[in-house]
N, C-alpha and C positions, 0 to 999 in steps of 0.2 A: 492497450486498454481501449475499449470502445468509447466513443463519444456519447454523451447523454442526448436524449431526444430533446428537440427544441421546445421552447415554451409554447409557441403557437400551435404545434402539433398536439401537445398535451391538452390545451384548451379545446381544440376541435374535437378530440376524442371524448373528452368529458362532456362536452355539450351534446354530442350525439347520444351518449349513454343517458344523460339527464332528459333528453327529449323522448326517450322510450326505446331506443335501439338496444339490443342485447350486447353484452360484453363480447360474446363470440362473434357477432356480426362486425363490431368495430375492430376487433382483433384481426379478423380476416381482411377487412377493408384497408387498414393501415399497415398490415404485416407486423403487428406488435403482439408480444406474448400476452395472454390473458392475465398471467400473474403480475405483469407490469401494469396493466390497466387497473387491477385490483389494488396494487400498491399506490397508484395515483389517487384512486378513490379514497383510500384510507388517509393519505396525506392531506387531501382536501378536507376531510372530516376533522382530522386532529389539528392540523396546523393552519388550515384555510389558505394554504399556499402550495403551489405545485411547481415552483421554479426549480430548474435543475441545480444540483449542488455545484458550487463554484470553489475554485482554489483548493481542491482536494489534492492530496499528495500524489505526485507522479513519480514513480521509480523509488529507489532507495533513499533513505534519509542520510545523506553524507554529512555527518557531524564532525568527522575528523578531516579537517581541511589543511592544517599545517603539518605536513608529513615530516618536516625536519624536526619539529618539537616532539612529534609522536615517536620518531626513531630514537631520540634521546631518552624519552620516557621508557621505551621498550628495553633499551640497553641498561638502564638503571634498575628495571623491575623484571628482569628476564626469568625469574623463578615463579612469577605469578601465572595463573591460568588465564585463558582468554576471558572467562567469566569474571574473574577478579579484576582484570584490567578494565573490562567494560564497566564494572561497578564503580571503579575509581573515576573513570572518565565520564560516566553518566550516559553510556551508550550500550547497545546490545553486543553480545559476544560476536555475532556475525559481522557487525560493523568493524570491530577490532580485527577480525580475521581478514576481511577485505582490505583494510588499511595495511595490515602486515604483508599481504601479498604485493601491494603496490610498492612497499619499500624493499621487497626482496627477501623477507624473512618467512620461514615456514615453521610452524609450531607442531612438532611431532609428539604423539602420545607415548609411544614405546621407543624410547631412545636406545634401549639395549639391542634392538634389531639393526641399528645403524652403526654399530661399533666397527672400527677399522681393525684389521687383523695384524 
């Protein structure tokens, strides 16, 4: 994920726009998209603050950290779907799916395709 533009760059860009320079000129000068500059202008008008967002989520939200307890839960509730397990645990079904891969379990949709002869 790209890093946000620094606060001092935002201030410089908005100062140039407020001094009469066009958004296109400032965009070309700092190599910033015009849409980004317009977003900063709107932030300044609405929130009166253009600080970059901090502590935003980076990567997946790994809420299932105790894999031993999770494996016990899956063994006890092996008839539930991923969505139902996620609802019980308070996480998304994809989080459950990733945790199941970590413990070595695979949830198949069509079990009849995998019958032994």
